[in-house]
Every structure is written in C-alpha cells, then in structure tokens.
PAGU-352501 format. One record per residue (C-alpha): residue number from 1; chain; x, y, z. Coordinates in steps of 0.02 Angstrom, whole numbers, plus 50000, padded with zeros to 5 digits. Example, Ala and Ser with C-alpha at 12.3 -4.5 7.8 and 13.67 -1.06 7.14 Angstrom:
<atoms>
+-----+--------+-------+-------+-------+
: num : cadena :     x :     y :     z :
+-----+--------+-------+-------+-------+
:   1 :      A : 50615 : 49775 : 50390 :
:   2 :      A : 50684 : 49947 : 50357 :
+-----+--------+-------+-------+-------+
</atoms>
This chain:
<atoms>
+-----+--------+-------+-------+-------+
: num : cadena :     x :     y :     z :
+-----+--------+-------+-------+-------+
:   1 :      A : 50000 : 50000 : 50000 :
:   2 :      A : 50068 : 50171 : 49954 :
:   3 :      A : 50064 : 50319 : 50070 :
:   4 :      A : 49936 : 50406 : 49961 :
:   5 :      A : 49824 : 50254 : 49965 :
:   6 :      A : 49841 : 50248 : 50154 :
:   7 :      A : 49778 : 50425 : 50172 :
:   8 :      A : 49611 : 50383 : 50095 :
:   9 :      A : 49587 : 50214 : 50176 :
:  10 :      A : 49440 : 50219 : 50296 :
:  11 :      A : 49401 : 50400 : 50255 :
:  12 :      A : 49227 : 50465 : 50217 :
:  13 :      A : 49200 : 50411 : 50037 :
:  14 :      A : 49104 : 50565 : 49984 :
:  15 :      A : 49121 : 50742 : 50047 :
:  16 :      A : 49085 : 50728 : 50233 :
:  17 :      A : 48924 : 50789 : 50309 :
:  18 :      A : 48927 : 50733 : 50491 :
:  19 :      A : 48999 : 50825 : 50641 :
:  20 :      A : 49186 : 50835 : 50672 :
:  21 :      A : 49240 : 50807 : 50851 :
:  22 :      A : 49411 : 50867 : 50908 :
:  23 :      A : 49472 : 50775 : 51062 :
:  24 :      A : 49626 : 50787 : 51170 :
:  25 :      A : 49683 : 50827 : 51345 :
:  26 :      A : 49691 : 51001 : 51417 :
:  27 :      A : 49847 : 51094 : 51358 :
:  28 :      A : 49874 : 50973 : 51213 :
:  29 :      A : 49849 : 51104 : 51077 :
:  30 :      A : 49667 : 51056 : 51048 :
:  31 :      A : 49611 : 51239 : 51051 :
:  32 :      A : 49737 : 51284 : 50917 :
:  33 :      A : 49676 : 51135 : 50816 :
:  34 :      A : 49497 : 51194 : 50839 :
:  35 :      A : 49543 : 51365 : 50770 :
:  36 :      A : 49629 : 51283 : 50622 :
:  37 :      A : 49483 : 51168 : 50578 :
:  38 :      A : 49360 : 51311 : 50606 :
:  39 :      A : 49455 : 51406 : 50471 :
:  40 :      A : 49403 : 51279 : 50340 :
:  41 :      A : 49274 : 51353 : 50220 :
:  42 :      A : 49148 : 51215 : 50260 :
:  43 :      A : 49169 : 51181 : 50446 :
:  44 :      A : 49119 : 51285 : 50597 :
:  45 :      A : 49190 : 51236 : 50766 :
:  46 :      A : 49131 : 51350 : 50908 :
:  47 :      A : 49206 : 51382 : 51078 :
:  48 :      A : 49193 : 51238 : 51202 :
:  49 :      A : 49015 : 51190 : 51245 :
:  50 :      A : 49031 : 51030 : 51347 :
:  51 :      A : 48865 : 50978 : 51268 :
:  52 :      A : 48893 : 50792 : 51301 :
:  53 :      A : 48873 : 50829 : 51485 :
:  54 :      A : 48697 : 50890 : 51445 :
:  55 :      A : 48662 : 50743 : 51328 :
:  56 :      A : 48715 : 50613 : 51457 :
:  57 :      A : 48624 : 50704 : 51597 :
:  58 :      A : 48463 : 50695 : 51494 :
:  59 :      A : 48482 : 50507 : 51488 :
:  60 :      A : 48504 : 50481 : 51674 :
:  61 :      A : 48418 : 50559 : 51823 :
:  62 :      A : 48537 : 50547 : 51973 :
:  63 :      A : 48491 : 50480 : 52144 :
:  64 :      A : 48337 : 50385 : 52086 :
:  65 :      A : 48315 : 50199 : 52060 :
:  66 :      A : 48230 : 50228 : 51892 :
:  67 :      A : 48355 : 50361 : 51838 :
:  68 :      A : 48431 : 50258 : 51698 :
:  69 :      A : 48264 : 50211 : 51622 :
:  70 :      A : 48148 : 50357 : 51651 :
:  71 :      A : 48112 : 50378 : 51465 :
:  72 :      A : 48059 : 50196 : 51451 :
:  73 :      A : 47923 : 50229 : 51580 :
:  74 :      A : 47836 : 50336 : 51449 :
:  75 :      A : 47867 : 50208 : 51311 :
:  76 :      A : 48019 : 50286 : 51229 :
:  77 :      A : 48149 : 50161 : 51170 :
:  78 :      A : 48335 : 50198 : 51188 :
:  79 :      A : 48350 : 50217 : 50999 :
:  80 :      A : 48204 : 50340 : 50993 :
:  81 :      A : 48277 : 50441 : 51135 :
:  82 :      A : 48446 : 50449 : 51047 :
:  83 :      A : 48359 : 50504 : 50888 :
:  84 :      A : 48277 : 50648 : 50980 :
:  85 :      A : 48440 : 50699 : 51066 :
:  86 :      A : 48531 : 50692 : 50899 :
:  87 :      A : 48399 : 50800 : 50817 :
:  88 :      A : 48405 : 50926 : 50959 :
:  89 :      A : 48594 : 50949 : 50968 :
:  90 :      A : 48620 : 50937 : 50781 :
:  91 :      A : 48491 : 51075 : 50759 :
:  92 :      A : 48581 : 51188 : 50882 :
:  93 :      A : 48754 : 51166 : 50807 :
:  94 :      A : 48690 : 51168 : 50627 :
:  95 :      A : 48611 : 51338 : 50656 :
:  96 :      A : 48777 : 51402 : 50722 :
:  97 :      A : 48867 : 51336 : 50567 :
:  98 :      A : 48736 : 51402 : 50445 :
:  99 :      A : 48746 : 51576 : 50522 :
: 100 :      A : 48930 : 51576 : 50474 :
: 101 :      A : 48901 : 51510 : 50299 :
: 102 :      A : 48970 : 51338 : 50341 :
: 103 :      A : 48897 : 51169 : 50291 :
: 104 :      A : 48961 : 51065 : 50438 :
: 105 :      A : 48986 : 51086 : 50623 :
: 106 :      A : 49114 : 51024 : 50745 :
: 107 :      A : 49150 : 51032 : 50932 :
: 108 :      A : 49298 : 51029 : 51050 :
: 109 :      A : 49291 : 51009 : 51239 :
: 110 :      A : 49434 : 50924 : 51333 :
: 111 :      A : 49325 : 50816 : 51448 :
: 112 :      A : 49237 : 50745 : 51297 :
: 113 :      A : 49388 : 50633 : 51276 :
: 114 :      A : 49308 : 50517 : 51404 :
: 115 :      A : 49144 : 50515 : 51305 :
: 116 :      A : 49210 : 50471 : 51131 :
: 117 :      A : 49115 : 50306 : 51120 :
: 118 :      A : 48952 : 50388 : 51174 :
: 119 :      A : 48976 : 50529 : 51048 :
: 120 :      A : 49013 : 50406 : 50909 :
: 121 :      A : 48854 : 50309 : 50950 :
: 122 :      A : 48744 : 50464 : 50963 :
: 123 :      A : 48813 : 50533 : 50799 :
: 124 :      A : 48851 : 50381 : 50690 :
: 125 :      A : 48907 : 50491 : 50543 :
: 126 :      A : 49033 : 50587 : 50648 :
: 127 :      A : 49222 : 50587 : 50628 :
: 128 :      A : 49354 : 50619 : 50761 :
: 129 :      A : 49520 : 50708 : 50762 :
: 130 :      A : 49629 : 50676 : 50913 :
: 131 :      A : 49785 : 50769 : 50966 :
: 132 :      A : 49921 : 50715 : 51087 :
: 133 :      A : 50068 : 50814 : 51155 :
: 134 :      A : 50227 : 50769 : 51248 :
: 135 :      A : 50185 : 50731 : 51431 :
: 136 :      A : 50314 : 50855 : 51491 :
: 137 :      A : 50236 : 50996 : 51391 :
: 138 :      A : 50060 : 50957 : 51453 :
: 139 :      A : 50118 : 50941 : 51634 :
: 140 :      A : 50219 : 51101 : 51629 :
: 141 :      A : 50071 : 51197 : 51557 :
: 142 :      A : 49946 : 51125 : 51682 :
: 143 :      A : 50063 : 51171 : 51825 :
: 144 :      A : 50080 : 51349 : 51761 :
: 145 :      A : 49899 : 51380 : 51712 :
: 146 :      A : 49798 : 51272 : 51833 :
: 147 :      A : 49918 : 51246 : 51979 :
: 148 :      A : 49929 : 51057 : 51960 :
: 149 :      A : 50078 : 50969 : 52035 :
: 150 :      A : 50189 : 50900 : 51899 :
: 151 :      A : 50152 : 50722 : 51953 :
: 152 :      A : 49963 : 50749 : 51957 :
: 153 :      A : 49971 : 50826 : 51785 :
: 154 :      A : 50065 : 50674 : 51718 :
: 155 :      A : 49930 : 50559 : 51790 :
: 156 :      A : 49798 : 50664 : 51702 :
: 157 :      A : 49896 : 50655 : 51538 :
: 158 :      A : 49909 : 50466 : 51550 :
: 159 :      A : 49726 : 50437 : 51598 :
: 160 :      A : 49658 : 50552 : 51462 :
: 161 :      A : 49765 : 50480 : 51323 :
: 162 :      A : 49728 : 50301 : 51375 :
: 163 :      A : 49543 : 50345 : 51362 :
: 164 :      A : 49571 : 50418 : 51190 :
: 165 :      A : 49671 : 50270 : 51124 :
: 166 :      A : 49547 : 50146 : 51194 :
: 167 :      A : 49398 : 50231 : 51112 :
: 168 :      A : 49490 : 50264 : 50949 :
: 169 :      A : 49531 : 50079 : 50929 :
: 170 :      A : 49346 : 50044 : 50904 :
: 171 :      A : 49319 : 50181 : 50774 :
: 172 :      A : 49438 : 50128 : 50636 :
: 173 :      A : 49441 : 50254 : 50494 :
: 174 :      A : 49322 : 50373 : 50583 :
: 175 :      A : 49466 : 50426 : 50696 :
: 176 :      A : 49636 : 50504 : 50663 :
: 177 :      A : 49764 : 50563 : 50791 :
: 178 :      A : 49909 : 50681 : 50763 :
: 179 :      A : 50048 : 50743 : 50874 :
: 180 :      A : 50052 : 50926 : 50922 :
: 181 :      A : 50237 : 50936 : 50883 :
: 182 :      A : 50209 : 50873 : 50705 :
: 183 :      A : 50064 : 50992 : 50680 :
: 184 :      A : 50168 : 51146 : 50723 :
: 185 :      A : 50323 : 51091 : 50627 :
: 186 :      A : 50245 : 51006 : 50474 :
: 187 :      A : 50073 : 51082 : 50465 :
: 188 :      A : 50021 : 51050 : 50286 :
: 189 :      A : 50055 : 50863 : 50272 :
: 190 :      A : 49978 : 50833 : 50443 :
: 191 :      A : 49821 : 50931 : 50398 :
: 192 :      A : 49804 : 50845 : 50230 :
: 193 :      A : 49794 : 50678 : 50319 :
: 194 :      A : 49670 : 50743 : 50447 :
: 195 :      A : 49560 : 50816 : 50310 :
: 196 :      A : 49558 : 50646 : 50225 :
: 197 :      A : 49482 : 50572 : 50382 :
: 198 :      A : 49357 : 50714 : 50398 :
: 199 :      A : 49310 : 50694 : 50215 :
: 200 :      A : 49354 : 50870 : 50159 :
: 201 :      A : 49473 : 50944 : 50033 :
: 202 :      A : 49629 : 51027 : 50101 :
: 203 :      A : 49614 : 51216 : 50108 :
: 204 :      A : 49753 : 51344 : 50117 :
: 205 :      A : 49647 : 51431 : 50248 :
: 206 :      A : 49700 : 51299 : 50372 :
: 207 :      A : 49878 : 51365 : 50370 :
: 208 :      A : 49819 : 51544 : 50391 :
: 209 :      A : 49698 : 51517 : 50535 :
: 210 :      A : 49759 : 51672 : 50626 :
: 211 :      A : 49709 : 51780 : 50477 :
: 212 :      A : 49544 : 51687 : 50448 :
: 213 :      A : 49497 : 51699 : 50632 :
: 214 :      A : 49529 : 51886 : 50632 :
: 215 :      A : 49424 : 51908 : 50476 :
: 216 :      A : 49285 : 51801 : 50550 :
: 217 :      A : 49281 : 51915 : 50701 :
: 218 :      A : 49338 : 51784 : 50827 :
: 219 :      A : 49383 : 51846 : 51001 :
: 220 :      A : 49568 : 51886 : 51017 :
: 221 :      A : 49585 : 51769 : 51168 :
: 222 :      A : 49485 : 51607 : 51170 :
: 223 :      A : 49474 : 51450 : 51278 :
: 224 :      A : 49632 : 51405 : 51372 :
: 225 :      A : 49695 : 51585 : 51354 :
: 226 :      A : 49743 : 51541 : 51175 :
: 227 :      A : 49767 : 51687 : 51056 :
: 228 :      A : 49666 : 51667 : 50897 :
: 229 :      A : 49785 : 51789 : 50811 :
: 230 :      A : 49944 : 51687 : 50835 :
: 231 :      A : 50005 : 51587 : 50683 :
: 232 :      A : 50068 : 51410 : 50697 :
: 233 :      A : 50236 : 51424 : 50786 :
: 234 :      A : 50361 : 51281 : 50774 :
: 235 :      A : 50462 : 51349 : 50920 :
: 236 :      A : 50321 : 51300 : 51039 :
: 237 :      A : 50354 : 51115 : 51014 :
: 238 :      A : 50496 : 51099 : 51139 :
: 239 :      A : 50487 : 51261 : 51237 :
: 240 :      A : 50429 : 51175 : 51396 :
: 241 :      A : 50596 : 51088 : 51417 :
: 242 :      A : 50689 : 51251 : 51448 :
: 243 :      A : 50616 : 51262 : 51624 :
: 244 :      A : 50605 : 51077 : 51665 :
: 245 :      A : 50695 : 51033 : 51826 :
: 246 :      A : 50787 : 50872 : 51865 :
: 247 :      A : 50641 : 50816 : 51972 :
: 248 :      A : 50523 : 50850 : 51826 :
: 249 :      A : 50628 : 50741 : 51712 :
: 250 :      A : 50636 : 50605 : 51844 :
: 251 :      A : 50446 : 50609 : 51862 :
: 252 :      A : 50428 : 50592 : 51673 :
: 253 :      A : 50506 : 50419 : 51681 :
: 254 :      A : 50340 : 50356 : 51750 :
: 255 :      A : 50262 : 50394 : 51580 :
: 256 :      A : 50396 : 50306 : 51480 :
: 257 :      A : 50291 : 50163 : 51412 :
: 258 :      A : 50147 : 50270 : 51351 :
: 259 :      A : 50264 : 50408 : 51292 :
: 260 :      A : 50357 : 50279 : 51186 :
: 261 :      A : 50190 : 50221 : 51116 :
: 262 :      A : 50164 : 50397 : 51045 :
: 263 :      A : 50344 : 50407 : 50986 :
: 264 :      A : 50408 : 50520 : 51124 :
: 265 :      A : 50563 : 50501 : 51230 :
: 266 :      A : 50489 : 50532 : 51403 :
: 267 :      A : 50624 : 50647 : 51472 :
: 268 :      A : 50684 : 50715 : 51304 :
: 269 :      A : 50587 : 50851 : 51216 :
: 270 :      A : 50675 : 50844 : 51048 :
: 271 :      A : 50674 : 50658 : 51009 :
: 272 :      A : 50520 : 50595 : 50917 :
: 273 :      A : 50507 : 50432 : 50823 :
: 274 :      A : 50430 : 50434 : 50651 :
: 275 :      A : 50251 : 50375 : 50642 :
: 276 :      A : 50231 : 50195 : 50586 :
: 277 :      A : 50058 : 50143 : 50531 :
: 278 :      A : 49979 : 49998 : 50441 :
: 279 :      A : 49871 : 50122 : 50344 :
: 280 :      A : 50025 : 50199 : 50265 :
: 281 :      A : 50003 : 50370 : 50344 :
: 282 :      A : 50160 : 50467 : 50387 :
: 283 :      A : 50089 : 50600 : 50503 :
: 284 :      A : 49940 : 50526 : 50593 :
: 285 :      A : 49868 : 50364 : 50659 :
: 286 :      A : 49693 : 50302 : 50620 :
: 287 :      A : 49593 : 50212 : 50752 :
: 288 :      A : 49640 : 50048 : 50668 :
: 289 :      A : 49824 : 50097 : 50673 :
: 290 :      A : 49813 : 50133 : 50859 :
: 291 :      A : 49725 : 49967 : 50892 :
: 292 :      A : 49862 : 49873 : 50802 :
: 293 :      A : 50000 : 49976 : 50882 :
: 294 :      A : 49942 : 49928 : 51056 :
: 295 :      A : 49993 : 49746 : 51032 :
: 296 :      A : 50183 : 49766 : 51037 :
: 297 :      A : 50167 : 49883 : 51186 :
: 298 :      A : 50054 : 49771 : 51289 :
: 299 :      A : 50196 : 49716 : 51403 :
: 300 :      A : 50246 : 49897 : 51439 :
: 301 :      A : 50078 : 49988 : 51448 :
: 302 :      A : 49922 : 49930 : 51539 :
: 303 :      A : 49794 : 49998 : 51416 :
: 304 :      A : 49649 : 49945 : 51527 :
: 305 :      A : 49700 : 50034 : 51686 :
: 306 :      A : 49687 : 50220 : 51724 :
: 307 :      A : 49798 : 50312 : 51849 :
: 308 :      A : 49702 : 50411 : 51979 :
: 309 :      A : 49668 : 50585 : 51917 :
: 310 :      A : 49557 : 50733 : 51952 :
: 311 :      A : 49533 : 50850 : 51805 :
: 312 :      A : 49455 : 51015 : 51858 :
: 313 :      A : 49418 : 51150 : 51731 :
: 314 :      A : 49276 : 51239 : 51818 :
: 315 :      A : 49232 : 51415 : 51870 :
: 316 :      A : 49323 : 51456 : 52035 :
: 317 :      A : 49165 : 51527 : 52115 :
: 318 :      A : 49069 : 51369 : 52070 :
: 319 :      A : 49207 : 51262 : 52146 :
: 320 :      A : 49204 : 51367 : 52305 :
: 321 :      A : 49016 : 51348 : 52318 :
: 322 :      A : 49025 : 51159 : 52295 :
: 323 :      A : 49165 : 51147 : 52424 :
: 324 :      A : 49060 : 51245 : 52548 :
: 325 :      A : 48912 : 51130 : 52520 :
: 326 :      A : 49021 : 50976 : 52541 :
: 327 :      A : 49095 : 51042 : 52703 :
: 328 :      A : 48922 : 51080 : 52771 :
: 329 :      A : 48860 : 50907 : 52724 :
: 330 :      A : 49012 : 50827 : 52806 :
: 331 :      A : 48983 : 50929 : 52964 :
: 332 :      A : 48802 : 50872 : 52972 :
: 333 :      A : 48854 : 50692 : 52948 :
: 334 :      A : 48989 : 50701 : 53082 :
: 335 :      A : 48863 : 50771 : 53207 :
: 336 :      A : 48749 : 50621 : 53194 :
: 337 :      A : 48745 : 50508 : 53346 :
: 338 :      A : 48778 : 50349 : 53245 :
: 339 :      A : 48937 : 50423 : 53171 :
: 340 :      A : 48996 : 50484 : 53341 :
: 341 :      A : 48963 : 50313 : 53414 :
: 342 :      A : 49065 : 50226 : 53279 :
: 343 :      A : 49209 : 50347 : 53306 :
: 344 :      A : 49204 : 50318 : 53494 :
: 345 :      A : 49201 : 50128 : 53475 :
: 346 :      A : 49350 : 50136 : 53360 :
: 347 :      A : 49446 : 50233 : 53490 :
: 348 :      A : 49407 : 50100 : 53620 :
: 349 :      A : 49460 : 49965 : 53499 :
: 350 :      A : 49625 : 50055 : 53482 :
: 351 :      A : 49649 : 50040 : 53672 :
: 352 :      A : 49608 : 50221 : 53713 :
: 353 :      A : 49571 : 50285 : 53888 :
: 354 :      A : 49429 : 50249 : 54011 :
: 355 :      A : 49359 : 50418 : 53960 :
: 356 :      A : 49331 : 50350 : 53784 :
: 357 :      A : 49235 : 50201 : 53855 :
: 358 :      A : 49123 : 50319 : 53953 :
: 359 :      A : 49097 : 50423 : 53796 :
: 360 :      A : 49031 : 50269 : 53704 :
: 361 :      A : 48908 : 50238 : 53846 :
: 362 :      A : 48846 : 50419 : 53847 :
: 363 :      A : 48827 : 50428 : 53657 :
: 364 :      A : 48730 : 50266 : 53654 :
: 365 :      A : 48605 : 50345 : 53773 :
: 366 :      A : 48594 : 50507 : 53679 :
: 367 :      A : 48688 : 50608 : 53807 :
: 368 :      A : 48843 : 50714 : 53794 :
: 369 :      A : 48997 : 50650 : 53879 :
+-----+--------+-------+-------+-------+
</atoms>
C-alpha cells in the first residue's frame, strides 16, 4: 500500500456531512487545532460547549432507582431517545454553522475525551480528530495555568490519552490522531491527512487560521487563554523543556511506556520517532492503526487501567460553592449520633482511655459525655 492510498483508507468516501469532534487533553493544543479546523470554508467549530454533559444528563436522572430508564416509563425506546437527542443537538450546532456560511459543524471540549464512544454512537456519521502532546509539555502547562503538581498533571495526561486510544481503537477510519509537535512543525502534510479522515478537501485557509479567525471576528483570546491571532509556531514544540527541573525529568520516567507508544522520549523534548502505521500514513494514526499499535506495547503499557486523576476545569466561584456545600454536608454527617458512636468505639478498639469508654456509653444513650 502506498502512502497516498493509506491517506484515503477508511476516510469518508464522499464529501463529509457529519459532525467533526476534536478530542485531546487540556493543554494538548486542541484549542489551536479547533481554530485551524474552524478556518476551513465548510466547517464551523465553536468555543467549548461541553454539550455531552447535557446529553448524558438527559439520559440519566441521578439519585433515583429509575434514573437510567425514566424515558422507558413513557414508552420511549433507547433508539428513539437517541434520535431525539441527535435531532436537538444537531439542530443547535447546525444553526451556528449556517449563520457563518458553513455546511458542517464540529466541537471541542477536553473532557469529551472520556465520552468518545458515546459521541460516536449518538452521531454515527461523525468523525474524530485527536491530538496528543509530549507529557512534559502538558504537565508544565497544567502546572503553570491550573496549579497542578507536575506528578498529578502526568497522571491526568496518561489517563486522558489512555481513554482516547481505547475509544479510537473501536472507530477505525472514523478517527485520526496527530501529534502537536508534528502539527506545528509540518502543518500542511499533517492537515492533509486529517482532512482525508474528515472527508474534506485541504484548504490553504488551514495554514492561515490566525488571519481567517481575525476576519471572522473571533475573540482575540479564546478557551485556554489561547490567542486566535497567533500563527502556527514551530518553536512552541519543545519550549517547555527550557524550564524543566531534574525532578520533573525524573517524574517523566513514569510515563515512559505510554510516551514511547506515541513516539516520544519521556524525558527528552526533541526526540520523536517517526510515525509507523499499517494504513500507510506518515503524520497521523487512524483508530485501526492505534488498535494494532497497542499489541507490541502490551507488556509495557496497561491499556485497561487508568491512573488516579482529578481534572478540574471549572469556574472558581462554582468550585468554592460546591466545596462549601460539601463541608456543610460533612459537618452534618459528623454530628449524627451513629457516626459519633462509631468513632468512639473505634477509639476504644485502639485501646484508648477509660474516658473513651464512658463516651461510648453516653453517646449510646443520647447524652453528651
């Protein structure tokens, strides 16, 4: 198979019509990729919406035994419900695209990376473009912008990209993944392969997104504090390494297996292996490529496990409100007699004082001790 044949394998046979979903971790370059794809004459990709949170919430009512099947209680099948959700969200995004003279819509929200399979099922004619970036670059950016520890950021990077690879493996030619570093250093060939997956012709606008975005009236600063006016800049690929400490590089060794899977040297910013793919692509992996690539790495990467991670990209005031509610709920729980009794019994079991024994007796009788 030639490289040119590989580019079209598994692509949308005719000019694509379905939505285009851009997926990737926070700080992976997904916002820049959104601006690039949004610059295509036929595709409109708005600011992050997180709409899959709303779609999944509609399908499940929390804290109720019938929450997963509420729609069936009024004789709606799962397929009918999905049809209605698809019609609703497609209508919203299609109006956005039409208002900008575009024929197709897309979407990019970082936490959607964990919902790829659900998105693919809800929109069976959709295609996906994934982006991955060196773990050191992502961790350094999360530490600077969101105050993650370097180690926590690396866990997030691993968990998110394992989610993406796992979902991509089931999508075959509907999915293509590129590396951020290749995108900023070899933009045109990378974008030609991605457009083949999307089912669109390559457009020179993609390489001039900063000009197109200005002419479209895009805000100067968009999600992730990304400037819509900045052109693709190859110097960004390895900039993170300038400030990496010895402890940072030591921590990166924990990502070695997965970093190698993507062609990165974990503690080295400049070394990247060339992309090898069964499809013949030189600059991206299809979902089928990623599925096949997992096999030789199975003894070095546990593709089924996920490191513990907590990804927070929420409004600070909302987080403060939720924390206050949680603290109040915890205080109420701790004041209950049953909880106090359990705590007192545990102290006695740990051979505490006679005072602790008396406290158990008083609590059991509803008295203070």
